[in-house]
C-alpha positions in Angstrom: 29.0 8.0 -36.8 26.0 6.6 -34.5 22.6 5.7 -36.1 19.9 8.1 -34.7 17.8 6.3 -32.2 14.5 7.1 -30.4 13.8 10.4 -29.1 14.9 11.0 -25.7 13.9 14.6 -25.3 11.1 16.8 -26.9 10.8 20.5 -26.5 7.5 22.0 -27.6 6.4 25.8 -27.8 9.2 26.7 -25.3 9.5 30.2 -24.3 11.6 32.0 -21.8 11.6 35.6 -21.1 13.9 37.7 -18.9 11.9 40.8 -18.3 11.3 42.4 -21.8 13.9 40.2 -23.2 12.8 37.3 -25.2 15.6 34.3 -24.8 13.5 31.6 -26.2 10.6 32.1 -28.6 8.3 29.3 -29.2 11.2 26.6 -29.5 10.5 23.4 -30.9 13.1 20.6 -31.0 13.8 16.7 -30.6 17.0 15.2 -29.2 17.6 11.6 -30.2 19.5 8.7 -28.6 22.7 7.7 -30.4 23.6 11.3 -31.9 25.8 14.1 -30.9 23.7 17.1 -31.8 25.4 20.5 -32.0 23.8 23.6 -31.1 25.3 26.7 -32.8 24.4 30.4 -33.0 25.5 33.9 -32.1 25.9 35.0 -28.5 22.4 35.3 -26.9 20.8 33.3 -29.5 19.4 30.8 -26.8 21.8 27.9 -27.0 22.7 27.7 -23.2 19.0 28.8 -22.2 17.2 25.9 -23.8 19.8 23.3 -22.3 19.6 25.0 -19.1 15.9 24.6 -19.0 15.9 20.9 -19.7 18.6 20.4 -17.0 16.6 22.1 -14.4 18.8 25.0 -13.9 16.2 27.5 -14.7 12.3 27.1 -15.5 10.8 27.9 -18.6 8.2 30.9 -19.2 5.9 28.6 -20.9 5.8 25.5 -23.1 6.3 21.8 -22.6 9.0 19.3 -22.3 8.9 15.7 -22.6 11.7 13.2 -21.3 11.5 9.4 -22.2 8.0 10.2 -23.3 6.8 11.6 -20.4 6.1 15.2 -19.1 9.4 16.6 -17.8 9.3 19.8 -15.6 12.4 19.4 -13.1 12.3 21.8 -10.3 16.2 21.6 -9.7 19.2 20.8 -11.5 19.7 18.1 -8.8 16.5 16.2 -9.9 17.4 16.4 -13.4 20.9 14.9 -12.5 19.1 12.3 -10.6 16.7 11.3 -13.7 19.9 11.1 -15.9 20.4 14.4 -17.3 24.1 15.7 -16.9 25.2 19.2 -18.0 28.8 20.8 -18.1 28.1 24.4 -17.9 30.0 27.1 -19.7 31.4 28.8 -16.7 32.9 27.1 -13.8 30.7 24.3 -12.2 32.7 23.4 -9.2 33.0 24.9 -5.6 36.7 26.1 -5.0 36.6 25.7 -1.2 35.7 22.0 -1.0 37.6 18.9 -2.1 37.6 17.5 -5.5 35.6 14.4 -4.1 33.0 16.6 -2.5 32.7 18.5 -5.9 32.2 15.2 -7.7 29.4 13.9 -5.5 28.0 17.3 -4.6 24.3 16.4 -3.5 25.0 12.7 -3.6 26.8 12.2 -0.1 24.4 9.6 1.5 25.7 6.7 -0.6 28.8 7.3 1.5 27.1 7.3 5.1 28.6 4.9 7.5 26.3 5.2 10.7 26.0 8.7 11.8 28.7 10.2 9.5 29.7 10.3 5.8 32.8 8.3 5.2 35.6 10.6 3.4 37.8 7.8 2.8 34.9 5.9 0.6 34.0 9.4 -1.0 37.6 10.0 -2.0 38.1 6.3 -3.2 35.1 6.5 -5.5 36.1 10.0 -6.6 39.5 8.5 -7.7 37.8 5.8 -9.6 35.6 8.2 -11.4 38.5 10.4 -12.5 40.6 7.3 -13.9 37.3 6.0 -15.4 37.6 8.9 -18.0 41.5 9.0 -18.1 42.4 11.6 -15.6 45.0 10.4 -13.5 47.0 13.6 -12.1 44.2 15.2 -10.0 43.8 14.1 -6.2 40.5 14.0 -5.0 41.6 14.7 -1.5 42.8 18.2 -2.6 40.8 21.5 -2.3 39.4 22.3 -5.8 40.6 25.7 -5.7 44.3 24.5 -5.7 43.8 23.5 -9.3 43.6 25.7 -12.4 40.7 26.5 -14.5 41.3 23.4 -17.0 41.7 21.0 -14.3 38.6 22.3 -12.6 36.7 21.9 -15.8 38.1 18.2 -16.0 36.8 17.7 -12.6 33.3 18.8 -13.6 33.4 16.5 -16.7 34.2 13.7 -14.2 31.4 14.8 -11.7 28.8 14.6 -14.7 30.1 11.3 -16.1 30.1 9.7 -12.6 26.2 9.8 -12.8 26.3 7.9 -16.2 23.8 10.3 -17.7 21.4 9.6 -20.6 21.6 12.8 -21.8 25.1 14.4 -21.6 25.4 18.3 -22.3 28.5 20.2 -23.2 28.2 23.7 -22.9 31.1 25.9 -24.7 33.4 23.5 -22.5 36.2 23.0 -25.0 37.5 26.7 -25.1 38.6 26.0 -21.3 40.6 22.7 -22.4 44.0 22.2 -24.0 44.3 19.9 -26.9 44.5 16.8 -24.5 41.5 17.9 -22.8 39.4 18.2 -25.9 40.3 15.0 -27.1 39.4 13.4 -23.7 35.9 15.2 -24.2 35.4 14.0 -27.7 36.1 10.6 -26.8 33.6 10.7 -24.0 31.1 12.3 -26.3 31.4 9.6 -28.9 31.3 6.9 -26.6 28.0 8.1 -25.0 26.6 8.5 -28.5 27.7 4.8 -29.4 26.0 3.5 -26.0 22.7 4.7 -27.4 22.7 7.9 -25.1 22.2 11.6 -26.2 24.9 14.4 -26.5 24.2 17.9 -26.9 27.3 19.9 -27.8 27.1 23.6 -27.9 30.2 25.3 -29.5 31.1 28.7 -31.3 33.6 26.7 -33.4 31.9 25.8 -36.5 34.8 23.3 -37.7 34.6 21.4 -34.4 30.8 21.2 -34.8 30.9 20.0 -38.3 33.8 17.5 -37.3 32.2 16.0 -34.0 28.5 16.3 -34.5 25.9 14.0 -36.3 23.5 16.6 -36.6 23.3 20.5 -35.8 20.4 23.0 -35.0 20.9 26.6 -35.4 19.5 29.1 -33.4 19.0 33.1 -33.7 17.6 35.4 -31.3 15.7 32.7 -29.6 14.2 31.1 -32.5 15.3 27.8 -34.1 16.3 28.6 -37.7 16.6 25.0 -38.7 18.5 21.6 -38.3 20.9 19.5 -40.7 21.9 16.0 -40.6 25.9 15.5 -41.1 25.3 14.8 -44.8 24.0 18.2 -45.4 26.5 20.2 -43.4 27.8 23.3 -45.3 29.9 25.9 -43.5 28.6 28.9 -45.6 24.9 27.7 -45.2 25.3 27.3 -41.5 26.9 30.7 -41.2 24.1 32.4 -43.1 21.6 30.6 -40.8 23.5 31.8 -37.7 23.5 35.7 -38.8 20.8 35.8 -41.4 23.1 37.2 -44.0 26.3 35.9 -46.1 29.7 36.2 -44.7 32.1 37.0 -47.6 35.6 36.1 -47.4 37.9 35.9 -44.6 37.5 38.0 -41.2 41.0 38.0 -40.2 43.7 40.6 -41.7 44.4 40.9 -45.4 47.0 43.4 -45.0 50.8 43.1 -44.5 51.5 46.2 -42.8 54.3 46.3 -40.4 55.1 48.0 -37.3 57.4 50.9 -36.0 60.8 50.2 -34.7 60.1 51.9 -31.3 59.8 49.4 -28.4 57.1 50.2 -25.9 57.3 47.3 -23.6 60.2 45.0 -22.7 60.6 42.0 -20.4 64.1 41.2 -19.4 65.4 37.8 -17.9 61.7 37.4 -16.6 61.5 34.4 -14.2 58.3 33.5 -12.3 57.1 31.3 -9.5 56.0 29.0 -12.3 56.6 28.7 -16.0 59.1 31.3 -16.9 62.7 31.2 -16.5 65.1 34.1 -18.0 62.4 35.2 -20.5 63.1 38.0 -22.9 60.4 39.8 -25.1 59.9 43.1 -26.8 56.6 44.8 -28.1 56.8 47.4 -30.7 54.4 50.4 -31.3 51.7 49.6 -33.6 52.6 45.8 -33.3 50.1 42.7 -32.9 52.5 40.4 -31.1 50.9 36.8 -31.3 52.0 34.4 -28.5 51.1 30.7 -29.1 51.6 27.0 -28.1 50.0 24.4 -26.0 48.0 25.3 -23.2 50.7 24.7 -20.6 53.6 26.2 -22.3 53.5 29.4 -20.2 51.7 31.8 -22.5 48.9 32.6 -19.9 51.6 33.0 -17.2 53.4 35.4 -19.5 50.5 37.5 -20.1 49.7 37.8 -16.1 53.5 38.7 -15.6 53.5 41.5 -18.4 50.5 43.0 -16.4 52.0 42.7 -13.0 49.6 40.0 -11.9 52.2 37.2 -11.4 55.0 37.1 -8.8 58.2 37.6 -10.2 61.3 36.2 -9.0 63.9 38.0 -11.0 63.9 40.1 -14.1 61.6 43.2 -15.0 59.0 44.3 -17.3 59.5 47.9 -18.2 57.7 50.6 -20.1 60.6 51.8 -22.4 59.3 55.4 -23.1 59.1 56.3 -19.1 61.2 53.6 -17.8 58.5 52.5 -15.4 58.7 49.1 -14.0 55.4 47.1 -14.1 55.2 45.3 -10.7 51.2 45.5 -10.0 48.1 45.8 -12.0 47.7 49.2 -10.5 50.9 50.7 -12.0 50.1 49.0 -15.5 46.6 50.6 -15.7 47.7 53.8 -14.7 50.3 53.8 -17.6 47.8 53.2 -20.2 47.9 49.2 -20.3 45.0 46.9 -20.3 44.5 43.1 -19.8 41.8 40.8 -21.0 42.1 37.5 -18.9 41.3 34.0 -20.2 39.6 33.3 -16.7 36.8 35.9 -17.4 34.4 35.5 -14.7 37.0 35.6 -11.9 39.5 38.1 -13.2 37.9 40.4 -15.6 34.6 41.0 -14.4 32.6 42.0 -11.3 29.8 39.3 -11.7 27.4 40.8 -9.4 27.7 44.3 -11.0 25.8 45.9 -13.6 27.4 46.2 -17.2 27.8 49.9 -16.5 29.7 49.4 -13.3 32.0 47.1 -15.2 32.7 49.3 -18.1 32.9 52.5 -16.0 35.6 50.9 -14.0 38.3 52.1 -16.2 36.9 55.7 -16.6 37.3 57.3 -13.0 39.6 60.0 -14.6 37.8 60.6 -17.9 34.6 60.9 -16.0 35.3 63.3 -13.3 32.8 66.5 -13.0 33.6 69.1 -10.6 36.9 68.5 -8.7 37.1 64.8 -7.3 33.4 64.0 -8.0 32.2 61.7 -10.6 29.9 62.9 -13.2 27.0 60.4 -13.4 25.9 61.8 -16.8 29.7 61.2 -18.3 29.5 57.7 -16.8 26.4 56.7 -18.4 27.8 58.1 -21.9 31.1 56.2 -21.2 29.3 52.7 -20.8 26.5 53.4 -23.3 28.9 54.3 -25.9 30.7 50.7 -25.7 27.3 48.9 -25.3 26.2 50.5 -28.7 29.5 50.1 -30.6 29.9 46.5 -29.5 26.2 45.6 -29.9 26.0 44.0 -26.4 22.8 42.3 -26.2 21.2 43.7 -23.1 18.3 45.5 -21.3 20.5 48.5 -20.8 23.7 49.3 -18.9 21.8 48.6 -15.3 21.3 45.0 -16.2 23.7 42.8 -13.9 26.8 41.3 -16.1 25.7 37.6 -14.5 22.6 37.8 -16.8 24.5 38.1 -20.1 25.6 35.3 -22.3 29.1 34.4 -22.3 29.9 36.1 -25.5 28.4 39.5 -24.3 30.2 39.1 -20.9 33.4 39.1 -23.2 32.2 42.1 -25.1 31.9 44.0 -21.7 35.4 43.0 -20.7 36.6 44.1 -24.2 34.5 47.4 -23.9 36.1 48.7 -20.7 39.7 48.8 -22.4 38.4 50.3 -25.6 36.6 52.9 -23.6 39.8 53.6 -21.5 41.9 54.0 -24.8 44.8 51.8 -23.5 48.0 52.2 -25.4 49.1 48.6 -24.5 46.7 45.7 -24.5 47.5 42.2 -23.3 44.8 40.0 -24.7 44.5 36.5 -23.5 42.1 34.2 -25.6 40.0 37.4 -26.1 37.5 35.6 -28.3 36.8 32.6 -26.3 33.3 31.7 -26.2 32.5 34.5 -28.9 30.6 33.7 -32.2 31.7 34.1 -35.7 30.0 37.5 -36.2 31.5 39.1 -33.0 35.0 37.6 -33.5 35.0 39.5 -37.0 34.1 42.7 -35.1 36.8 42.1 -32.6 39.2 41.4 -35.1 38.5 44.4 -36.7 38.8 46.5 -33.7 42.0 44.9 -33.1 43.3 45.7 -36.5 42.1 49.4 -36.2 43.8 49.9 -32.7 47.1 48.7 -34.4 46.6 51.3 -36.9 46.1 53.9 -34.3 49.6 53.2 -32.9 48.3 50.8 -30.1 50.4 47.8 -29.2 48.8 44.4 -28.7 49.9 41.1 -27.2 47.6 38.5 -28.4 47.7 35.2 -26.4 45.7 32.4 -28.1 45.4 28.7 -28.4 44.0 29.1 -31.9 46.4 28.9 -34.8 44.1 30.5 -37.4 43.5 33.4 -35.1 47.5 33.8 -34.4 48.3 33.5 -38.0 45.3 35.5 -39.3 46.1 38.7 -36.9 49.8 38.6 -35.7 52.7 40.8 -37.3 55.2 38.8 -35.4 54.4 35.2 -33.9 56.4 33.8 -30.9 55.7 30.3 -30.2 56.4 29.0 -26.4 57.3 25.5 -25.2 58.0 24.8 -21.5 58.2 28.3 -20.6 60.6 29.4 -23.3 60.7 30.7 -27.1 60.9 27.9 -29.4 60.2 29.9 -32.6 59.7 33.1 -33.6 58.0 34.1 -37.1 57.0 37.1 -39.2 53.9 37.9 -41.1 55.8 39.1 -44.1 57.5 35.9 -44.5 54.2 33.8 -44.3 53.2 31.4 -41.5 53.9 27.6 -42.1 51.5 25.8 -39.9 53.8 22.5 -39.9 56.8 24.6 -38.8 54.6 26.3 -36.0 53.2 23.0 -34.8 56.8 21.4 -34.7 57.7 24.4 -32.3 54.8 23.6 -30.1 55.5 19.8 -29.5 
């Protein structure tokens, strides 16, 4: 652990309002050199808001900030970057239509000017050096960024931030988008920065991760600073209570050993895709929570997409057993009572420029009809409002844009549209990604309730505790194949599960 040094950033009486919503309420905080400071709190507690203001992404409503002892009020994120404050944002922070090199040096092209032109050759060479400096060897800086997957694009963003050698390094809910190798790379960079007498702010919903990696933690709730703890005072029960304002008793996973019916509702046979899957077979039963786990690139995310008709299938088929319907497109899947929650939430599960209502109502065209083919506005409003209320989505109402919500509340909207549709089969790919402890507990309860109503759920996750806590049957994948299958009734042995992954 690094020794805490001088104060690098001071926040005094900081307030931020979005209309009538108070996002930050007179926040005071100090960030020291030589420390990794964790920020933790429920969705909408203000974690991302305070760091985005420090990083120049948005202005405060009122209050003061000081950086290196001087008043700090950056007009733009570029100004903050040039002054030594780097941030890896929760969602995608790269532009897909330009090259990796152009993303890494976005806003800083002048350093590569040769006469009247920008030297792409020099920029690409410098980008390759920036990638290799943090241990990334398999990304080509000359390629278009959009050709890489979500995790690779997040690694590009990390390289972009570190290329500026920031004095303060903000990591906002980044590890949920990374595999184990990617996480370890980021942890090393964070510790190296703290050891070099720089400051690191680490935002995460994973309490174990915060306690393991951070030197100090600050807890926010409803826009207020509840308190800060140094590492020697870390206590998981205390931090949970600070986060949600009440005690959390016991575990929030399933405690029952209830099984599922023999009836098969969905079957994939000899499934082969353009990537990852080769002659893959799987069955899902009525009332079953089927867990799918493995390392990030094992093929489980491709499997989820293929089951919902989102992935090109070379051979084999996905079939609904009761009707014999083949699932070849998302439209067919939706029309036959299937729902899908993507790991890549903002690009595949939400209309980001739409309202909360528009997103939830997107699954309710049949349910919300009035006379003939016409949609009832009253029914639509009730349809969306029911999910906002039942999931406790923090918002100004169903007409608020989804883009204005915190990451966890966006995830609630995704979940809500399929709950509203009363889907019989749900494919959930990392459904609790970026969601706090309290909301996770509510989601697990909802998943369990759906199971007991006879719904069938495929739960794809990179988190073993989640899979073990919720699954009736657990399949581990490796290199696009099933490497192990385990039953809840037999108990899950973590060592055996991990052996099957690696």
